[in-house]
C-alpha positions in Angstrom: -207.5 88.2 -177.8 -208.9 84.9 -176.8 -206.5 82.7 -174.9 -206.1 79.1 -175.6 -208.4 76.8 -173.6 -207.5 73.1 -173.8 -210.9 72.0 -172.6 -212.4 74.1 -175.4 -210.2 72.3 -178.0 -211.2 68.9 -176.6 -214.9 69.5 -177.1 -214.6 70.1 -180.8 -217.1 67.9 -182.7 -216.2 66.1 -185.9 -217.6 67.6 -189.1 -218.3 64.5 -191.1 -219.1 65.0 -194.8 -219.6 62.6 -197.7 -215.8 62.6 -198.5 -214.8 61.7 -194.9 -212.9 58.4 -194.5 -211.5 59.2 -191.0 -213.2 61.9 -189.0 -211.4 64.7 -187.2 -209.0 63.8 -184.4 -206.6 66.1 -182.4 -203.1 64.8 -182.8 -199.6 66.0 -181.8 -196.3 65.2 -183.3 -194.7 64.4 -180.0 -196.3 63.0 -176.8 -197.3 65.7 -174.3 -197.1 68.5 -176.8 -199.7 71.3 -176.5 -199.4 72.0 -180.3 -202.5 70.1 -181.4 -203.6 69.7 -185.0 -207.2 68.7 -185.9 -206.8 66.2 -188.7 -209.1 64.0 -190.8 -208.7 62.0 -194.0 -210.9 62.5 -197.1 -211.3 61.4 -200.6 -211.6 64.3 -203.0 -215.0 65.5 -204.2 -215.2 66.5 -207.8 -214.7 70.3 -207.2 -211.6 69.6 -205.2 -210.3 67.0 -207.6 -210.4 69.7 -210.3 -208.5 72.0 -208.0 -206.0 69.3 -207.2 -205.3 68.7 -210.9 -205.0 72.5 -211.4 -202.4 72.7 -208.7 -200.4 69.5 -209.0 -201.0 68.4 -212.6 -199.7 64.9 -213.1 -196.9 65.1 -210.5 -198.4 62.4 -208.4 -198.5 60.0 -211.3 -194.8 60.4 -212.2 -193.7 59.7 -208.6 -192.0 56.3 -208.6 -190.3 55.2 -205.4 -189.5 51.6 -204.5 -191.5 50.6 -207.6 -194.7 50.6 -205.6 -197.4 49.1 -207.7 -200.3 49.1 -205.3 -203.6 49.2 -207.2 -205.8 50.6 -204.4 -204.2 54.0 -204.3 -206.5 57.0 -204.1 -205.9 60.8 -204.1 -206.5 61.8 -200.5 -206.6 65.1 -198.6 -205.6 65.4 -195.0 -206.9 68.8 -193.9 -205.4 70.2 -190.7 -206.6 73.0 -188.5 -204.9 74.5 -185.5 -206.5 76.6 -182.7 -204.8 80.0 -182.7 -204.2 81.9 -179.4 -205.1 85.0 -181.3 -207.9 86.0 -183.7 -205.9 85.8 -186.9 -208.1 88.4 -188.6 -206.4 91.0 -186.4 -203.1 92.8 -187.1 -200.0 93.4 -185.0 -196.7 91.8 -184.1 -198.3 89.3 -181.7 -200.6 88.1 -184.5 -197.6 87.6 -186.8 -195.7 85.7 -184.1 -198.7 83.4 -183.6 -198.9 82.8 -187.3 -195.2 81.9 -187.4 -195.7 79.5 -184.5 -198.6 77.8 -186.2 -196.8 77.7 -189.5 -193.8 75.9 -187.9 -196.0 73.3 -186.2 -197.7 72.5 -189.5 -194.5 72.4 -191.6 -192.9 70.0 -189.1 -196.0 67.8 -189.2 -196.5 68.0 -192.9 -192.9 67.2 -193.7 -192.9 64.3 -191.2 -196.0 62.6 -192.6 -195.0 63.2 -196.2 -191.6 61.7 -195.6 -193.1 58.6 -194.1 -195.5 58.2 -197.0 -192.7 58.8 -199.6 -190.4 56.3 -197.8 -193.2 53.7 -198.3 -193.2 54.5 -202.0 -196.3 56.8 -202.1 -196.6 60.3 -203.4 -197.4 63.0 -200.8 -197.1 66.7 -200.6 -198.2 69.5 -198.4 -199.2 73.1 -199.1 -197.1 76.0 -197.9 -199.7 78.1 -195.9 -197.8 81.3 -196.7 -197.8 81.0 -200.5 -200.5 78.4 -201.2 -197.9 76.4 -203.3 -196.8 72.8 -203.0 -193.7 72.3 -200.8 -192.3 69.2 -202.5 -193.6 69.0 -206.1 -191.4 70.8 -208.6 -192.6 73.2 -211.3 -196.0 73.9 -209.6 -197.0 77.5 -209.7 -200.8 77.3 -209.1 -202.1 78.4 -205.7 -204.3 76.1 -203.6 -207.0 77.8 -201.6 -207.1 76.5 -198.1 -210.4 78.2 -197.3 -212.1 76.7 -200.4 -210.7 73.3 -199.5 -212.0 73.4 -195.9 -215.4 74.6 -197.1 -215.5 71.6 -199.5 -214.1 68.9 -197.3 -215.4 69.9 -193.9 -218.4 72.2 -194.7 -216.8 74.9 -192.7 -218.0 78.4 -193.4 -216.2 81.5 -194.6 -216.9 85.1 -195.1 -215.3 87.9 -197.2 -213.3 90.7 -195.5 -212.2 93.1 -198.2 -210.2 91.1 -200.7 -209.6 88.2 -198.3 -211.8 85.1 -197.6 -211.8 84.3 -193.9 -212.4 80.7 -192.7 -214.5 80.2 -189.6 -214.2 77.1 -187.5 -217.5 75.9 -185.8 -215.9 76.1 -182.4 -212.9 78.4 -182.7 -214.3 81.1 -185.1 -211.5 82.9 -187.0 -208.9 81.8 -184.4 -208.0 79.0 -186.8 -205.0 78.1 -188.9 -205.8 75.8 -191.9 -203.3 73.8 -193.9 -203.6 70.7 -196.1 -201.6 67.6 -196.9 -202.3 65.5 -200.0 -201.4 61.9 -200.8 -201.8 59.3 -203.5 -201.9 56.1 -201.4 -204.2 53.4 -200.1 -206.4 55.0 -197.4 -205.4 52.1 -195.0 -201.7 53.2 -195.2 -202.5 56.8 -194.5 -204.7 55.9 -191.6 -202.0 53.6 -190.2 -199.5 56.4 -190.3 -201.9 58.9 -188.8 -202.7 56.5 -186.0 -199.0 56.5 -185.0 -199.2 60.1 -183.9 -200.0 60.8 -180.2 -203.5 62.0 -179.4 -203.8 65.4 -177.9 -204.5 65.5 -174.2 -205.1 68.8 -172.4 
């Protein structure tokens, strides 16, 4: 198994596509943390907008907190990728333990960012990487494909392994853990909140 190499993480190049508003940056939830998430902010291309509607329906339109009437709200995606200490295509207890670690890092980050957005009166939700279902929106039972989303937003590649589709990161290969946050908010607000997170330093 490939061991984590901080310098390897730092050299990741941003994958800028036509939907990119803010290119990829490595952030942490707390200063000095070694749990880095590669994050970017995107508008939704048409294929992903259809997928978003399929998964969330009109949930984002019925969210009304603090009577926020901002007119420059957009549906945004914040894809996150984490470097895994193991090749996640493998099997074994150590692989499952690493997946659990990565899951917990994302859940904490996703919950924190969505809470901050909702507290400002904007709809936000994050996808449970285990089920593919939204974590906060009620009555949603359609699964979101993280692999398809990363292909569309970041132009990352994937390959089929049996019945599974495996995402490959341009630097980390299949040692990657993808997970996505969505928001209906002004891009400037999302960027402002993202800028508050510490940058990863090896």
